[in-house]
DRENMAR-425473 format. One line per 8 residues: number of its first residue (from 1); their letters; for each residue x, y, z of N, C-alpha, C, O. Coordinates in steps of 0.02 Angstrom, whole numbers, padded with zeros to 5 digits. Last residue first. Layout:
BEGIN
NUM = A = X,Y,Z,X,Y,Z,X,Y,Z,X,Y,Z; ...
***
This chain:
BEGIN
164 = XXXXXXXX = 00858,00003,01920,00917,-00027,01929,00954,00016,01984,01010,00000,02003; 00740,00089,01900,00730,00031,01937,00811,-00016,01941,00810,-00070,01969; 00775,00213,01869,00760,00215,01944,00752,00139,01954,00757,00119,02012; 00828,00180,01740,00878,00203,01777,00851,00194,01853,00889,00172,01896; 00708,00145,01675,00749,00099,01696,00799,00108,01730,00825,00059,01757; 00644,00279,01682,00626,00229,01717,00673,00166,01728,00675,00139,01783; 00729,00342,01588,00733,00353,01660,00698,00300,01708,00721,00283,01762; 00703,00259,01483,00769,00261,01503,00757,00290,01561,00781,00253,01604
156 = XXXXXXXX = 00559,00308,01459,00597,00242,01471,00644,00228,01502,00641,00186,01547; 00568,00457,01444,00541,00421,01501,00557,00348,01514,00568,00328,01571; 00663,00442,01328,00688,00476,01378,00650,00457,01442,00683,00443,01491; 00580,00392,01234,00643,00357,01242,00657,00383,01309,00663,00339,01352; 00481,00496,01237,00461,00437,01255,00523,00384,01276,00518,00344,01322; 00559,00603,01181,00526,00601,01243,00502,00537,01267,00506,00529,01328; 00608,00546,01043,00655,00587,01112,00619,00588,01184,00649,00575,01236; 00478,00556,00997,00504,00492,00995,00559,00497,01067,00556,00467,01120
148 = XXXXXXXX = 00468,00682,00977,00424,00654,01032,00449,00581,01040,00437,00551,01093; 00556,00725,00898,00562,00764,00958,00527,00732,01017,00539,00740,01077; 00513,00658,00778,00585,00638,00824,00593,00669,00885,00633,00646,00925; 00402,00707,00761,00412,00658,00780,00473,00637,00803,00479,00597,00849; 00455,00838,00719,00396,00828,00795,00413,00761,00808,00439,00750,00862; 00507,00824,00596,00539,00846,00652,00494,00847,00720,00522,00862,00773; 00385,00753,00506,00457,00714,00537,00495,00754,00601,00511,00722,00651; 00318,00871,00514,00298,00821,00555,00356,00768,00584,00371,00749,00640
140 = XXXXXXXX = 00388,00961,00460,00382,00984,00517,00362,00932,00550,00377,00929,00610; 00406,00883,00331,00472,00904,00359,00445,00922,00415,00483,00895,00455; 00273,00862,00279,00322,00827,00288,00369,00840,00329,00374,00799,00374; 00243,01023,00254,00213,00977,00310,00249,00905,00321,00253,00889,00381; 00333,01062,00148,00333,01067,00231,00313,01036,00280,00341,01020,00333; 00276,00973,00058,00347,00956,00076,00362,00979,00147,00389,00946,00192; 00148,01039,00049,00157,00977,00073,00220,00941,00096,00223,00896,00137; 00175,01154,00016,00139,01164,00070,00151,01093,00091,00164,01085,00150
132 = XXXXXXXX = 00245,01111,-00120,00280,01152,-00067,00254,01147,00004,00293,01138,00051; 00123,01091,-00192,00181,01050,-00178,00233,01058,-00112,00251,01017,-00070; 00053,01212,-00197,00023,01142,-00163,00079,01090,-00129,00083,01063,-00074; 00149,01300,-00258,00121,01297,-00201,00103,01252,-00155,00122,01246,-00097; 00141,01227,-00381,00215,01209,-00337,00193,01240,-00269,00216,01212,-00219; 00021,01234,-00414,00022,01176,-00407,00101,01170,-00355,00115,01129,-00311; 00003,01371,-00431,-00040,01343,-00372,-00025,01288,-00360,-00044,01266,-00306; 00098,01397,-00547,00110,01434,-00470,00069,01383,-00391,00089,01368,-00335
124 = XXXXXXXX = 00030,01340,-00638,00069,01307,-00623,00103,01335,-00543,00125,01300,-00497; -00088,01442,-00646,-00077,01368,-00632,-00039,01344,-00618,-00053,01308,-00570; -00013,01545,-00699,-00032,01544,-00641,-00044,01474,-00614,-00014,01453,-00565; 00030,01487,-00809,00093,01512,-00775,00053,01526,-00709,00087,01517,-00659; -00086,01468,-00893,-00037,01409,-00867,00011,01441,-00827,00044,01395,-00805; -00225,01511,-00922,-00168,01562,-00887,-00121,01499,-00859,-00125,01486,-00799; -00343,01498,-00989,-00290,01472,-01020,-00226,01512,-00998,-00186,01539,-01037; -00453,01487,-00912,-00425,01555,-00912,-00365,01557,-00959,-00338,01611,-00971
116 = XXXXXXXX = -00499,01356,-00907,-00557,01411,-00909,-00502,01468,-00937,-00517,01492,-00992; -00395,01278,-00890,-00451,01253,-00932,-00487,01308,-00949,-00509,01311,-01007; -00299,01321,-00800,-00272,01304,-00863,-00335,01290,-00912,-00324,01290,-00973; -00373,01386,-00683,-00340,01414,-00730,-00311,01387,-00803,-00303,01423,-00852; -00430,01244,-00654,-00478,01313,-00680,-00422,01364,-00715,-00431,01380,-00774; -00324,01169,-00616,-00373,01154,-00669,-00413,01215,-00695,-00424,01227,-00755; -00254,01249,-00516,-00231,01234,-00556,-00271,01206,-00626,-00251,01221,-00683; -00364,01242,-00426,-00355,01307,-00461,-00308,01291,-00508,-00319,01325,-00558
108 = XXXXXXXX = -00359,01104,-00395,-00433,01134,-00433,-00414,01201,-00471,-00436,01217,-00527; -00234,01094,-00332,-00247,01060,-00405,-00309,01081,-00436,-00316,01077,-00497; -00261,01166,-00209,-00209,01184,-00265,-00226,01152,-00339,-00231,01184,-00391; -00376,01078,-00155,-00383,01154,-00175,-00332,01184,-00228,-00349,01218,-00276; -00312,00983,-00123,-00357,00961,-00184,-00375,01032,-00199,-00388,01045,-00257; -00224,01035,-00026,-00184,00989,-00086,-00226,00993,-00137,-00203,01003,-00194; -00292,01075,00074,-00249,01130,00030,-00238,01101,-00039,-00241,01130,-00093; -00377,00952,00099,-00408,01010,00081,-00372,01060,00040,-00395,01087,-00010
100 = XXXXXXXX = -00238,00877,00157,-00286,00840,00108,-00334,00907,00069,-00326,00912,00008; -00247,00954,00251,-00176,00939,00216,-00206,00927,00145,-00200,00960,00093; -00336,00971,00339,-00314,01021,00305,-00259,01018,00252,-00234,01064,00220; -00348,00817,00387,-00402,00845,00343,-00379,00916,00296,-00393,00922,00236; -00226,00815,00456,-00241,00758,00394,-00291,00790,00341,-00286,00793,00280; -00257,00891,00542,-00203,00907,00501,-00213,00870,00453,-00210,00896,00397; -00374,00838,00608,-00361,00899,00585,-00311,00926,00546,-00318,00980,00518; -00314,00711,00662,-00368,00718,00595,-00379,00782,00571,-00393,00787,00511
92 = XXXXXXXX = -00136,00713,00669,-00190,00715,00695,-00242,00736,00625,-00229,00761,00570; -00022,00599,00591,-00053,00656,00595,-00110,00648,00640,-00134,00593,00652; 00057,00453,00673,00013,00491,00614,00006,00573,00637,00026,00598,00689; 00162,00336,00723,00155,00416,00729,00103,00423,00665,00115,00394,00612; 00166,00194,00823,00154,00218,00744,00139,00265,00764,00105,00267,00816; 00283,00081,00887,00259,00142,00885,00244,00164,00816,00281,00160,00767; 00302,-00058,00986,00280,-00031,00930,00259,00040,00924,00213,00057,00960; 00411,-00129,01099,00357,-00068,01085,00358,-00032,01003,00398,00004,00974
84 = XXXXXXXX = 00441,-00269,01185,00456,-00237,01112,00384,-00193,01111,00326,-00213,01117; 00531,-00314,01343,00473,-00294,01294,00488,-00260,01237,00538,-00225,01232; 00621,-00431,01418,00606,-00354,01419,00535,-00356,01375,00494,-00402,01380; 00628,-00556,01409,00672,-00521,01473,00659,-00441,01474,00680,-00401,01516; 00516,-00590,01333,00558,-00626,01368,00584,-00588,01438,00566,-00592,01496; 00442,-00483,01274,00477,-00515,01233,00534,-00555,01289,00594,-00544,01281; 00268,-00434,01259,00307,-00457,01297,00371,-00497,01259,00356,-00539,01216; 00228,-00276,01201,00226,-00346,01190,00287,-00373,01233,00341,-00344,01241
76 = XXXXXXXX = 00143,-00151,01177,00186,-00163,01210,00171,-00235,01207,00113,-00257,01209; 00097,-00018,01035,00088,-00075,01068,00131,-00099,01107,00185,-00077,01088; 00032,00142,01032,00088,00107,01047,00062,00042,01072,00019,00037,01115; 00016,00281,00930,-00005,00223,00945,00032,00193,00964,00084,00196,00931; -00008,00457,00931,00046,00406,00937,00002,00343,00963,-00040,00349,01007; -00006,00587,00813,-00049,00552,00890,-00010,00493,00885,00020,00481,00832; 00128,00744,00821,00098,00694,00788,00046,00634,00865,00052,00635,00926; 00090,00909,00771,00105,00862,00844,00084,00783,00815,00028,00771,00791
68 = XXXXXXXX = 00078,01004,00694,00096,00936,00661,00131,00907,00723,00189,00885,00724; 00047,01125,00751,00009,01100,00709,00013,01023,00692,-00036,00986,00679; 00069,01194,00908,00107,01148,00852,00057,01106,00811,00029,01058,00837; 00049,01315,01000,00020,01276,00952,00062,01256,00906,00089,01294,00866; 00116,01318,01168,00107,01341,01120,00065,01297,01071,00042,01245,01095; 00203,01160,01224,00187,01241,01232,00167,01272,01165,00195,01256,01113; 00100,00996,01186,00145,01043,01196,00143,01126,01211,00089,01156,01209; 00080,00860,01236,00063,00909,01257,00111,00972,01251,00148,00995,01295
60 = XXXXXXXX = 00065,00722,01109,00102,00762,01158,00068,00835,01172,00034,00864,01130; -00062,00583,01133,-00042,00655,01082,00003,00694,01132,-00016,00700,01190; -00094,00408,01122,-00085,00474,01150,-00058,00542,01092,-00042,00543,01033; -00132,00266,01167,-00140,00302,01103,-00149,00365,01134,-00198,00379,01167; -00043,00100,01220,-00076,00174,01229,-00085,00214,01173,-00047,00202,01126; -00036,-00068,01281,-00016,-00009,01227,-00057,00055,01249,-00099,00054,01294; -00073,-00161,01369,-00041,-00178,01328,-00039,-00125,01266,-00040,-00145,01207; -00168,-00095,01474,-00120,-00151,01498,-00069,-00159,01435,-00011,-00165,01456
52 = XXXXXXXX = -00190,00090,01420,-00204,00001,01440,-00156,-00035,01446,-00100,-00017,01428; -00193,00245,01413,-00151,00197,01414,-00185,00145,01443,-00212,00156,01497; -00243,00393,01319,-00249,00342,01343,-00192,00283,01344,-00154,00270,01298; -00214,00578,01328,-00234,00501,01306,-00256,00474,01329,-00297,00495,01370; -00072,00670,01334,-00141,00657,01350,-00158,00615,01308,-00129,00607,01255; 00088,00695,01414,00059,00670,01345,-00022,00681,01367,-00030,00704,01423; 00156,00748,01522,00202,00766,01426,00149,00747,01384,00148,00768,01326; 00122,00830,01665,00102,00779,01592,00128,00803,01544,00128,00860,01523
44 = XXXXXXXX = 00150,00936,01751,00175,00870,01762,00159,00818,01708,00187,00763,01711; 00073,01055,01716,00128,01045,01710,00191,00986,01702,00244,00984,01672; -00092,01009,01628,-00060,01017,01692,00024,01004,01682,00045,00956,01649; -00153,01114,01499,-00131,01058,01524,-00089,01069,01592,-00060,01121,01607; -00258,01198,01403,-00203,01190,01462,-00212,01130,01489,-00264,01099,01499; -00351,01166,01304,-00289,01201,01281,-00231,01215,01340,-00174,01235,01329; -00473,01099,01335,-00427,01068,01282,-00360,01107,01281,-00312,01077,01255; -00483,01081,01512,-00491,01140,01455,-00440,01082,01402,-00395,01043,01417
36 = XXXXXXXX = -00456,00968,01610,-00514,01034,01634,-00530,01071,01543,-00587,01082,01522; -00443,00799,01580,-00441,00869,01560,-00495,00911,01577,-00556,00904,01567; -00489,00666,01623,-00467,00703,01662,-00444,00786,01643,-00430,00827,01688; -00518,00609,01497,-00581,00624,01548,-00547,00663,01592,-00584,00710,01608; -00383,00575,01467,-00434,00626,01422,-00494,00638,01461,-00519,00693,01449; -00253,00574,01582,-00316,00550,01519,-00344,00596,01524,-00343,00644,01562; -00088,00612,01547,-00165,00639,01576,-00213,00607,01533,-00217,00609,01472; 00042,00522,01561,-00014,00538,01513,-00064,00556,01569,-00077,00525,01621
28 = XXXXXXXX = 00142,00494,01644,00158,00547,01611,00117,00573,01559,00130,00620,01522; 00108,00363,01706,00141,00432,01742,00136,00490,01704,00124,00541,01736; 00089,00281,01603,00028,00300,01636,00056,00355,01679,00015,00400,01688; 00218,00243,01571,00182,00288,01508,00126,00327,01564,00120,00388,01567; 00253,00163,01672,00285,00239,01657,00256,00268,01610,00267,00328,01605; 00152,00064,01649,00156,00108,01710,00217,00170,01704,00215,00220,01741; 00198,00024,01529,00134,00044,01529,00131,00100,01605,00112,00159,01607; 00327,-00018,01570,00325,00024,01520,00241,00060,01523,00233,00121,01519
20 = XXXXXXXX = 00279,-00127,01663,00337,-00061,01695,00322,-00016,01637,00299,00037,01658; 00212,-00221,01581,00188,-00181,01636,00222,-00111,01667,00195,-00059,01687; 00330,-00264,01507,00267,-00236,01479,00237,-00186,01526,00235,-00125,01516; 00486,-00230,01585,00410,-00278,01579,00375,-00241,01539,00389,-00181,01535; 00629,-00161,01498,00568,-00166,01549,00517,-00197,01529,00498,-00199,01471; 00725,-00151,01393,00723,-00214,01474,00674,-00205,01519,00672,-00235,01573; 00653,-00120,01233,00655,-00121,01316,00679,-00159,01351,00656,-00215,01345; 00641,-00082,01072,00661,-00143,01113,00681,-00112,01181,00732,-00077,01180
12 = XXXXXXXX = 00530,-00017,00967,00590,-00005,01018,00587,-00063,01051,00534,-00093,01059; 00514,00033,00812,00508,-00009,00849,00544,-00002,00911,00599,00025,00903; 00397,00162,00716,00466,00141,00752,00453,00075,00794,00396,00058,00810; 00331,00238,00570,00316,00164,00619,00399,00167,00655,00451,00174,00622; 00243,00378,00518,00308,00327,00529,00287,00284,00566,00232,00285,00594; 00167,00477,00420,00166,00424,00452,00222,00385,00457,00248,00360,00408; 00071,00582,00292,00139,00566,00325,00135,00522,00399,00090,00543,00436; -00003,00501,00154,00008,00564,00200,00055,00533,00254,00072,00474,00259
4 = XXXX = 00009,00395,00061,00028,00465,00046,00040,00522,00098,00076,00571,00092; 00088,00243,00049,00070,00287,00081,00064,00356,00081,00114,00386,00100; 00025,00118,-00055,00070,00169,-00058,00033,00221,00001,-00026,00236,00003; 00042,-00054,00004,-00001,00008,00003,00036,00071,-00004,00079,00083,00038
***
């Protein structure tokens, strides 16, 4: 399957047991039901979402507005002496919808100027703007994924140091 929208899959091998991984994540994830407001988060929570016995579905609590904050779905599996954590990063529904909308809009602007007005140059500009929008979205999403993955690794590494 060809993936058009940004998304990334990562695998982390941890020395922690699955219960310890979800316990560590549970300490830094504010439950969705506990939120007082959509935009205000408590200082000690890094994420908001849900954590269950073998996984989690979270989104990072960022300072300010970052449109490309990834939604992370994680599955934790037992691996003998530790665990394997499968992470799937994807855009939030609003970011996906706006990226699709503006890509389709730039395509229709291109068709309009090409077919009805015979203004090829202006139509080409709309396609270039649409492609640049998509490239910038990919770049910002990748940067946000790296930062969020670093936060998750920091949580798991910190938890490992507290155990030993």
